[in-house]
SEKE-716136 format. One record per atom (N, C-alpha, C, O): residue number from 1; residue in one letter; atom name; x, y, z. Coordinates in pm, 1 decimal, padded with zeros to 6 digits. Atoms other than C-alpha are relative to their C-alpha. Example, Ala and Ser with C-alpha at 12.3 -4.5 7.8 and 13.67 -1.06 7.14 Angstrom:
<atom n="1" res="a" atom="N" x="00089.0" y="-00119.0" z="00000.0"/>
<atom n="1" res="a" atom="CA" x="01230.0" y="-00450.0" z="00780.0"/>
<atom n="1" res="a" atom="C" x="00090.0" y="00120.0" z="00000.0"/>
<atom n="1" res="a" atom="O" x="00193.6" y="00118.1" z="00066.5"/>
<atom n="2" res="s" atom="N" x="-00082.0" y="-00119.0" z="-00006.0"/>
<atom n="2" res="s" atom="CA" x="01367.0" y="-00106.0" z="00714.0"/>
<atom n="2" res="s" atom="C" x="-00077.0" y="00109.0" z="00073.0"/>
<atom n="2" res="s" atom="O" x="-00026.1" y="00219.8" z="00089.9"/>
This chain:
<atom n="1" res="x" atom="N" x="-00157.1" y="00008.3" z="00093.6"/>
<atom n="1" res="x" atom="CA" x="-01345.2" y="00396.0" z="04104.2"/>
<atom n="1" res="x" atom="C" x="-00035.0" y="-00130.3" z="-00078.0"/>
<atom n="1" res="x" atom="O" x="00005.1" y="-00149.7" z="-00192.8"/>
<atom n="2" res="x" atom="N" x="00031.8" y="00117.3" z="00066.9"/>
<atom n="2" res="x" atom="CA" x="-01492.7" y="00056.5" z="04031.8"/>
<atom n="2" res="x" atom="C" x="-00096.9" y="-00009.3" z="-00111.5"/>
<atom n="2" res="x" atom="O" x="-00088.1" y="-00095.0" z="-00199.4"/>
<atom n="3" res="x" atom="N" x="00083.7" y="-00020.3" z="00090.6"/>
<atom n="3" res="x" atom="CA" x="-01773.7" y="00165.4" z="03835.9"/>
<atom n="3" res="x" atom="C" x="00057.7" y="00072.3" z="-00105.0"/>
<atom n="3" res="x" atom="O" x="00003.8" y="00047.4" z="-00212.8"/>
<atom n="4" res="x" atom="N" x="-00052.3" y="-00067.6" z="00106.2"/>
<atom n="4" res="x" atom="CA" x="-01573.3" y="00385.6" z="03619.7"/>
<atom n="4" res="x" atom="C" x="00093.8" y="-00085.8" z="-00076.5"/>
<atom n="4" res="x" atom="O" x="00111.6" y="-00057.4" z="-00194.9"/>
<atom n="5" res="x" atom="N" x="-00092.3" y="00100.6" z="00041.2"/>
<atom n="5" res="x" atom="CA" x="-01326.2" y="00099.8" z="03552.8"/>
<atom n="5" res="x" atom="C" x="-00071.7" y="-00081.1" z="-00086.7"/>
<atom n="5" res="x" atom="O" x="-00038.6" y="-00109.6" z="-00201.8"/>
<atom n="6" res="x" atom="N" x="00055.1" y="00098.4" z="00085.7"/>
<atom n="6" res="x" atom="CA" x="-01598.2" y="-00132.4" z="03467.2"/>
<atom n="6" res="x" atom="C" x="-00058.1" y="00076.8" z="-00120.4"/>
<atom n="6" res="x" atom="O" x="-00057.9" y="00011.7" z="-00224.9"/>
<atom n="7" res="x" atom="N" x="00051.6" y="-00039.9" z="00107.8"/>
<atom n="7" res="x" atom="CA" x="-01760.8" y="00117.4" z="03231.9"/>
<atom n="7" res="x" atom="C" x="00109.4" y="00008.7" z="-00119.1"/>
<atom n="7" res="x" atom="O" x="00083.7" y="-00004.2" z="-00238.8"/>
<atom n="8" res="x" atom="N" x="-00132.0" y="-00039.4" z="00118.6"/>
<atom n="8" res="x" atom="CA" x="-01409.4" y="00186.6" z="03043.4"/>
<atom n="8" res="x" atom="C" x="-00021.2" y="-00136.2" z="-00061.5"/>
<atom n="8" res="x" atom="O" x="-00058.2" y="-00152.5" z="-00177.8"/>
<atom n="9" res="x" atom="N" x="-00056.9" y="00138.4" z="00055.9"/>
<atom n="9" res="x" atom="CA" x="-01344.5" y="-00197.4" z="03023.2"/>
<atom n="9" res="x" atom="C" x="-00135.0" y="-00051.7" z="-00123.4"/>
<atom n="9" res="x" atom="O" x="-00124.1" y="-00101.6" z="-00235.4"/>
<atom n="10" res="x" atom="N" x="00123.8" y="00023.4" z="00095.2"/>
<atom n="10" res="x" atom="CA" x="-01725.4" y="-00233.9" z="02885.5"/>
<atom n="10" res="x" atom="C" x="00003.7" y="00048.5" z="-00124.8"/>
<atom n="10" res="x" atom="O" x="-00018.8" y="-00029.7" z="-00217.2"/>
<atom n="11" res="x" atom="N" x="-00002.5" y="-00058.2" z="00141.3"/>
<atom n="11" res="x" atom="CA" x="-01687.4" y="00024.1" z="02589.4"/>
<atom n="11" res="x" atom="C" x="00124.9" y="-00027.1" z="-00031.7"/>
<atom n="11" res="x" atom="O" x="00119.9" y="-00029.4" z="-00154.7"/>
<atom n="12" res="x" atom="N" x="-00115.5" y="00027.7" z="00065.9"/>
<atom n="12" res="x" atom="CA" x="-01311.8" y="-00058.2" z="02529.7"/>
<atom n="12" res="x" atom="C" x="-00002.1" y="-00137.8" z="-00079.7"/>
<atom n="12" res="x" atom="O" x="00043.1" y="-00152.8" z="-00193.2"/>
<atom n="13" res="x" atom="N" x="-00027.5" y="00125.0" z="00055.2"/>
<atom n="13" res="x" atom="CA" x="-01358.2" y="-00438.4" z="02488.4"/>
<atom n="13" res="x" atom="C" x="-00048.8" y="00008.4" z="-00166.6"/>
<atom n="13" res="x" atom="O" x="00020.0" y="-00005.7" z="-00267.7"/>
<atom n="14" res="x" atom="N" x="00039.9" y="00010.9" z="00136.5"/>
<atom n="14" res="x" atom="CA" x="-01595.3" y="-00412.0" z="02200.2"/>
<atom n="14" res="x" atom="C" x="00089.7" y="00063.5" z="-00123.5"/>
<atom n="14" res="x" atom="O" x="00099.5" y="00017.5" z="-00237.2"/>
<atom n="15" res="x" atom="N" x="-00062.3" y="-00085.3" z="00107.4"/>
<atom n="15" res="x" atom="CA" x="-01383.8" y="-00150.7" z="02020.7"/>
<atom n="15" res="x" atom="C" x="00109.8" y="-00054.8" z="-00041.4"/>
<atom n="15" res="x" atom="O" x="00155.2" y="-00048.8" z="-00155.6"/>
<atom n="16" res="x" atom="N" x="-00147.3" y="00065.9" z="00064.6"/>
<atom n="16" res="x" atom="CA" x="-01071.0" y="-00339.0" z="02028.9"/>
<atom n="16" res="x" atom="C" x="-00029.5" y="-00108.8" z="-00063.2"/>
<atom n="16" res="x" atom="O" x="00053.2" y="-00150.8" z="-00144.2"/>
<atom n="17" res="x" atom="N" x="00015.0" y="00130.5" z="00037.5"/>
<atom n="17" res="x" atom="CA" x="-01231.9" y="-00646.5" z="01947.7"/>
<atom n="17" res="x" atom="C" x="-00043.0" y="00010.4" z="-00175.9"/>
<atom n="17" res="x" atom="O" x="-00035.8" y="-00078.1" z="-00261.2"/>
<atom n="18" res="x" atom="N" x="00063.2" y="-00035.9" z="00148.5"/>
<atom n="18" res="x" atom="CA" x="-01370.7" y="-00498.5" z="01614.3"/>
<atom n="18" res="x" atom="C" x="00123.7" y="00109.6" z="-00106.3"/>
<atom n="18" res="x" atom="O" x="00107.0" y="00155.2" z="-00219.4"/>
<atom n="19" res="x" atom="N" x="-00122.8" y="-00080.5" z="00068.0"/>
<atom n="19" res="x" atom="CA" x="-01037.6" y="-00299.3" z="01508.4"/>
<atom n="19" res="x" atom="C" x="00072.3" y="-00110.9" z="-00063.1"/>
<atom n="19" res="x" atom="O" x="00098.1" y="-00220.1" z="-00012.4"/>
<atom n="20" res="x" atom="N" x="-00096.8" y="00108.4" z="00088.8"/>
<atom n="20" res="x" atom="CA" x="-00841.8" y="-00479.8" z="01249.4"/>
<atom n="20" res="x" atom="C" x="00109.3" y="00069.5" z="-00040.8"/>
<atom n="20" res="x" atom="O" x="00106.9" y="00191.7" z="-00054.7"/>
<atom n="21" res="x" atom="N" x="-00112.6" y="-00081.0" z="00035.7"/>
<atom n="21" res="x" atom="CA" x="-00494.6" y="-00417.6" z="01146.3"/>
<atom n="21" res="x" atom="C" x="00005.8" y="00052.4" z="-00130.4"/>
<atom n="21" res="x" atom="O" x="-00077.6" y="00015.3" z="-00213.0"/>
<atom n="22" res="x" atom="N" x="-00013.0" y="-00078.5" z="00138.0"/>
<atom n="22" res="x" atom="CA" x="-00386.2" y="-00203.1" z="00847.6"/>
<atom n="22" res="x" atom="C" x="00039.0" y="-00113.8" z="-00099.1"/>
<atom n="22" res="x" atom="O" x="00129.4" y="-00192.4" z="-00070.7"/>
<atom n="23" res="x" atom="N" x="-00019.4" y="00110.9" z="00094.3"/>
<atom n="23" res="x" atom="CA" x="-00394.4" y="-00435.0" z="00543.0"/>
<atom n="23" res="x" atom="C" x="00160.6" y="00064.6" z="-00061.3"/>
<atom n="23" res="x" atom="O" x="00187.0" y="00184.8" z="-00061.0"/>
<atom n="24" res="x" atom="N" x="-00119.5" y="-00010.2" z="00074.8"/>
<atom n="24" res="x" atom="CA" x="-00034.3" y="-00451.9" z="00364.6"/>
<atom n="24" res="x" atom="C" x="-00012.7" y="00077.8" z="-00118.2"/>
<atom n="24" res="x" atom="O" x="-00107.1" y="00059.7" z="-00195.0"/>
<atom n="25" res="x" atom="N" x="00038.8" y="-00066.3" z="00120.7"/>
<atom n="25" res="x" atom="CA" x="00013.9" y="-00211.2" z="00102.7"/>
<atom n="25" res="x" atom="C" x="00051.3" y="-00085.4" z="-00126.2"/>
<atom n="25" res="x" atom="O" x="00162.5" y="-00137.2" z="-00116.5"/>
<atom n="26" res="x" atom="N" x="-00030.8" y="00068.3" z="00118.7"/>
<atom n="26" res="x" atom="CA" x="00020.0" y="-00382.8" z="-00262.4"/>
<atom n="26" res="x" atom="C" x="00088.0" y="00093.9" z="-00078.4"/>
<atom n="26" res="x" atom="O" x="00065.2" y="00214.8" z="-00080.5"/>
<atom n="27" res="x" atom="N" x="-00064.5" y="-00072.5" z="00087.1"/>
<atom n="27" res="x" atom="CA" x="00272.8" y="-00271.9" z="-00492.2"/>
<atom n="27" res="x" atom="C" x="-00076.0" y="-00019.2" z="-00166.4"/>
<atom n="27" res="x" atom="O" x="-00088.4" y="-00134.4" z="-00208.2"/>
<atom n="28" res="x" atom="N" x="00044.4" y="00012.4" z="00108.1"/>
<atom n="28" res="x" atom="CA" x="00117.7" y="-00218.2" z="-00830.3"/>
<atom n="28" res="x" atom="C" x="00109.8" y="00009.4" z="-00081.1"/>
<atom n="28" res="x" atom="O" x="00204.3" y="00079.7" z="-00045.5"/>
<atom n="29" res="x" atom="N" x="-00079.4" y="00007.1" z="00080.1"/>
<atom n="29" res="x" atom="CA" x="00310.1" y="-00298.4" z="-01134.5"/>
<atom n="29" res="x" atom="C" x="-00091.0" y="00020.6" z="-00118.3"/>
<atom n="29" res="x" atom="O" x="-00213.1" y="00005.6" z="-00122.6"/>
<atom n="30" res="x" atom="N" x="00039.0" y="-00015.4" z="00144.1"/>
<atom n="30" res="x" atom="CA" x="00269.5" y="-00222.1" z="-01499.3"/>
<atom n="30" res="x" atom="C" x="00108.8" y="00019.6" z="-00096.3"/>
<atom n="30" res="x" atom="O" x="00210.6" y="00087.2" z="-00081.5"/>
<atom n="31" res="x" atom="N" x="-00130.5" y="00032.7" z="00095.0"/>
<atom n="31" res="x" atom="CA" x="00471.7" y="-00304.9" z="-01791.5"/>
<atom n="31" res="x" atom="C" x="00015.9" y="00132.1" z="-00072.0"/>
<atom n="31" res="x" atom="O" x="-00086.1" y="00185.8" z="-00115.4"/>
<atom n="32" res="x" atom="N" x="-00019.0" y="-00123.6" z="00087.2"/>
<atom n="32" res="x" atom="CA" x="00617.4" y="00005.2" z="-01966.8"/>
<atom n="32" res="x" atom="C" x="-00053.0" y="00007.7" z="-00143.1"/>
<atom n="32" res="x" atom="O" x="-00087.3" y="-00092.1" z="-00206.4"/>
<atom n="33" res="x" atom="N" x="00032.6" y="-00015.4" z="00138.4"/>
<atom n="33" res="x" atom="CA" x="00527.3" y="00153.1" z="-02295.1"/>
<atom n="33" res="x" atom="C" x="00160.9" y="00017.9" z="-00066.8"/>
<atom n="33" res="x" atom="O" x="00249.9" y="00048.6" z="00012.5"/>
<atom n="34" res="x" atom="N" x="-00117.1" y="-00035.1" z="00065.1"/>
<atom n="34" res="x" atom="CA" x="00830.4" y="00191.9" z="-02532.4"/>
<atom n="34" res="x" atom="C" x="00028.3" y="00091.2" z="-00121.8"/>
<atom n="34" res="x" atom="O" x="-00026.9" y="00064.3" z="-00228.5"/>
<atom n="35" res="x" atom="N" x="00019.9" y="-00102.9" z="00089.2"/>
<atom n="35" res="x" atom="CA" x="00930.8" y="00504.2" z="-02732.3"/>
<atom n="35" res="x" atom="C" x="00052.4" y="-00071.8" z="-00099.3"/>
<atom n="35" res="x" atom="O" x="00057.5" y="-00194.8" z="-00096.4"/>
<atom n="36" res="x" atom="N" x="-00037.1" y="00063.7" z="00113.8"/>
<atom n="36" res="x" atom="CA" x="01083.1" y="00474.5" z="-03085.6"/>
<atom n="36" res="x" atom="C" x="00115.3" y="-00035.4" z="00000.8"/>
<atom n="36" res="x" atom="O" x="00156.1" y="-00111.9" z="-00086.6"/>
<atom n="37" res="x" atom="N" x="-00147.3" y="00057.2" z="-00025.7"/>
<atom n="37" res="x" atom="CA" x="01423.1" y="00426.6" z="-02965.0"/>
<atom n="37" res="x" atom="C" x="-00006.0" y="-00131.8" z="00053.7"/>
<atom n="37" res="x" atom="O" x="00080.4" y="-00212.3" z="00019.1"/>
<atom n="38" res="x" atom="N" x="-00006.6" y="00104.8" z="-00073.2"/>
<atom n="38" res="x" atom="CA" x="01322.7" y="00152.1" z="-02748.6"/>
<atom n="38" res="x" atom="C" x="00012.0" y="-00000.4" z="00152.0"/>
<atom n="38" res="x" atom="O" x="00010.7" y="-00099.8" z="00224.7"/>
<atom n="39" res="x" atom="N" x="-00015.6" y="-00048.9" z="-00149.4"/>
<atom n="39" res="x" atom="CA" x="01362.5" y="00331.9" z="-02410.3"/>
<atom n="39" res="x" atom="C" x="-00136.0" y="-00015.9" z="00044.8"/>
<atom n="39" res="x" atom="O" x="-00233.5" y="00025.6" z="-00017.9"/>
<atom n="40" res="x" atom="N" x="00115.7" y="00026.3" z="-00048.9"/>
<atom n="40" res="x" atom="CA" x="01105.6" y="00215.7" z="-02183.5"/>
<atom n="40" res="x" atom="C" x="-00048.8" y="00133.7" z="00066.3"/>
<atom n="40" res="x" atom="O" x="00032.4" y="00199.3" z="00131.6"/>
<atom n="41" res="x" atom="N" x="00093.8" y="-00125.2" z="-00086.2"/>
<atom n="41" res="x" atom="CA" x="00825.1" y="00520.0" z="-02046.3"/>
<atom n="41" res="x" atom="C" x="-00102.9" y="-00040.3" z="00064.0"/>
<atom n="41" res="x" atom="O" x="-00197.2" y="-00098.8" z="00010.7"/>
<atom n="42" res="x" atom="N" x="00127.6" y="-00000.3" z="-00104.0"/>
<atom n="42" res="x" atom="CA" x="00602.8" y="00506.3" z="-01763.0"/>
<atom n="42" res="x" atom="C" x="-00097.9" y="00142.4" z="-00029.8"/>
<atom n="42" res="x" atom="O" x="-00065.1" y="00259.4" z="-00049.8"/>
<atom n="43" res="x" atom="N" x="00078.8" y="-00103.7" z="-00020.1"/>
<atom n="43" res="x" atom="CA" x="00280.9" y="00679.0" z="-01765.3"/>
<atom n="43" res="x" atom="C" x="00023.9" y="00103.9" z="00132.1"/>
<atom n="43" res="x" atom="O" x="00104.6" y="00077.1" z="00221.2"/>
<atom n="44" res="x" atom="N" x="-00003.5" y="-00082.7" z="-00116.3"/>
<atom n="44" res="x" atom="CA" x="00228.5" y="00983.6" z="-01518.5"/>
<atom n="44" res="x" atom="C" x="-00059.2" y="-00074.7" z="00114.4"/>
<atom n="44" res="x" atom="O" x="-00159.8" y="-00145.5" z="00108.5"/>
<atom n="45" res="x" atom="N" x="00023.3" y="00037.9" z="-00141.9"/>
<atom n="45" res="x" atom="CA" x="00216.7" y="00893.8" z="-01161.1"/>
<atom n="45" res="x" atom="C" x="00075.3" y="-00152.8" z="00000.9"/>
<atom n="45" res="x" atom="O" x="00031.6" y="-00222.3" z="00092.6"/>
<atom n="46" res="x" atom="N" x="-00057.2" y="00097.2" z="00004.0"/>
<atom n="46" res="x" atom="CA" x="00436.1" y="00588.2" z="-01233.4"/>
<atom n="46" res="x" atom="C" x="00138.7" y="00028.3" z="00013.3"/>
<atom n="46" res="x" atom="O" x="00168.2" y="00144.6" z="-00014.5"/>
<atom n="47" res="x" atom="N" x="-00160.0" y="-00013.6" z="00027.1"/>
<atom n="47" res="x" atom="CA" x="00836.5" y="00549.1" z="-01209.2"/>
<atom n="47" res="x" atom="C" x="00031.6" y="-00130.9" z="-00057.8"/>
<atom n="47" res="x" atom="O" x="-00034.7" y="-00234.5" z="-00063.3"/>
<atom n="48" res="x" atom="N" x="-00056.7" y="00119.8" z="00052.2"/>
<atom n="48" res="x" atom="CA" x="01038.6" y="00327.4" z="-01359.5"/>
<atom n="48" res="x" atom="C" x="00099.9" y="-00105.1" z="00066.0"/>
<atom n="48" res="x" atom="O" x="00208.2" y="-00059.8" z="00103.1"/>
<atom n="49" res="x" atom="N" x="-00126.7" y="00086.5" z="-00078.0"/>
<atom n="49" res="x" atom="CA" x="01248.6" y="00046.7" z="-01203.4"/>
<atom n="49" res="x" atom="C" x="-00006.0" y="-00154.8" z="-00067.0"/>
<atom n="49" res="x" atom="O" x="-00057.9" y="-00176.4" z="-00176.5"/>
<atom n="50" res="x" atom="N" x="-00048.3" y="00117.2" z="00066.7"/>
<atom n="50" res="x" atom="CA" x="01337.3" y="-00303.2" z="-01274.1"/>
<atom n="50" res="x" atom="C" x="-00028.7" y="-00115.8" z="00106.1"/>
<atom n="50" res="x" atom="O" x="-00018.4" y="-00109.0" z="00228.6"/>
<atom n="51" res="x" atom="N" x="00016.6" y="00106.8" z="-00113.9"/>
<atom n="51" res="x" atom="CA" x="01253.7" y="-00632.3" z="-01132.3"/>
<atom n="51" res="x" atom="C" x="00147.4" y="-00094.7" z="00007.2"/>
<atom n="51" res="x" atom="O" x="00252.5" y="-00063.8" z="-00048.9"/>
<atom n="52" res="x" atom="N" x="-00148.6" y="00030.6" z="-00003.8"/>
<atom n="52" res="x" atom="CA" x="01525.3" y="-00885.1" z="-01033.4"/>
<atom n="52" res="x" atom="C" x="00056.1" y="-00057.1" z="-00087.0"/>
<atom n="52" res="x" atom="O" x="00178.2" y="-00068.8" z="-00096.7"/>
<atom n="53" res="x" atom="N" x="-00080.2" y="00066.6" z="00138.8"/>
<atom n="53" res="x" atom="CA" x="01565.8" y="-01058.4" z="-01345.7"/>
<atom n="53" res="x" atom="C" x="00038.5" y="00132.6" z="-00103.4"/>
<atom n="53" res="x" atom="O" x="00088.3" y="00114.4" z="-00214.5"/>
<atom n="54" res="x" atom="N" x="-00042.8" y="-00120.5" z="00095.5"/>
<atom n="54" res="x" atom="CA" x="01620.7" y="-00690.8" z="-01498.2"/>
<atom n="54" res="x" atom="C" x="-00103.0" y="00041.1" z="-00082.6"/>
<atom n="54" res="x" atom="O" x="-00073.4" y="00133.4" z="-00158.4"/>
<atom n="55" res="x" atom="N" x="00072.8" y="-00031.7" z="00091.1"/>
<atom n="55" res="x" atom="CA" x="01312.6" y="-00668.2" z="-01679.2"/>
<atom n="55" res="x" atom="C" x="-00043.9" y="00160.0" z="00070.3"/>
<atom n="55" res="x" atom="O" x="-00058.1" y="00175.9" z="00191.6"/>
<atom n="56" res="x" atom="N" x="00066.2" y="-00109.1" z="-00035.8"/>
<atom n="56" res="x" atom="CA" x="01186.3" y="-00295.8" z="-01669.3"/>
<atom n="56" res="x" atom="C" x="-00182.0" y="-00012.6" z="00005.0"/>
<atom n="56" res="x" atom="O" x="-00259.5" y="-00066.3" z="-00074.0"/>
<atom n="57" res="x" atom="N" x="00142.4" y="-00015.0" z="-00024.9"/>
<atom n="57" res="x" atom="CA" x="00835.9" y="-00213.5" z="-01501.5"/>
<atom n="57" res="x" atom="C" x="-00023.9" y="00120.7" z="00068.1"/>
<atom n="57" res="x" atom="O" x="00067.8" y="00180.7" z="00124.1"/>
<atom n="58" res="x" atom="N" x="00018.4" y="-00141.8" z="-00030.5"/>
<atom n="58" res="x" atom="CA" x="00650.8" y="00098.3" z="-01403.5"/>
<atom n="58" res="x" atom="C" x="-00072.2" y="-00007.1" z="00165.5"/>
<atom n="58" res="x" atom="O" x="-00185.8" y="-00049.6" z="00186.0"/>
<atom n="59" res="x" atom="N" x="00056.3" y="-00015.0" z="-00155.2"/>
<atom n="59" res="x" atom="CA" x="00588.1" y="00142.2" z="-01006.9"/>
<atom n="59" res="x" atom="C" x="-00061.4" y="00091.3" z="00056.8"/>
<atom n="59" res="x" atom="O" x="00005.8" y="00184.4" z="00101.2"/>
<atom n="60" res="x" atom="N" x="00056.3" y="-00115.5" z="-00066.7"/>
<atom n="60" res="x" atom="CA" x="00329.1" y="00350.7" z="-00867.8"/>
<atom n="60" res="x" atom="C" x="00056.2" y="00091.7" z="00100.3"/>
<atom n="60" res="x" atom="O" x="00112.9" y="00042.0" z="00197.6"/>
<atom n="61" res="x" atom="N" x="-00065.0" y="-00078.7" z="-00065.7"/>
<atom n="61" res="x" atom="CA" x="00441.5" y="00650.6" z="-00713.5"/>
<atom n="61" res="x" atom="C" x="-00084.3" y="00045.9" z="00126.6"/>
<atom n="61" res="x" atom="O" x="-00183.0" y="00109.6" z="00089.7"/>
<atom n="62" res="x" atom="N" x="00067.8" y="-00044.8" z="-00124.8"/>
<atom n="62" res="x" atom="CA" x="00296.8" y="00730.6" z="-00344.9"/>
<atom n="62" res="x" atom="C" x="00004.5" y="00150.7" z="00017.4"/>
<atom n="62" res="x" atom="O" x="00119.8" y="00191.7" z="00030.6"/>
<atom n="63" res="x" atom="N" x="-00010.7" y="-00116.4" z="-00006.6"/>
<atom n="63" res="x" atom="CA" x="00212.0" y="01097.4" z="-00316.9"/>
<atom n="63" res="x" atom="C" x="-00029.0" y="00029.2" z="00154.5"/>
<atom n="63" res="x" atom="O" x="-00025.8" y="00144.6" z="00197.2"/>
């Protein structure tokens, strides 16, 4: 029993030491294009949103 526990610890500790936390997702913002009427338009894969100051931005959509 003690041998199994020792082997388990011997293999688990290096694996735990190498594991890194998941990186925080970074939100990618892109400036929108504007059509002839002045409406903001985002490219495919982005959705229109607004910053805290009310500026329009395109935010990447996660699939």
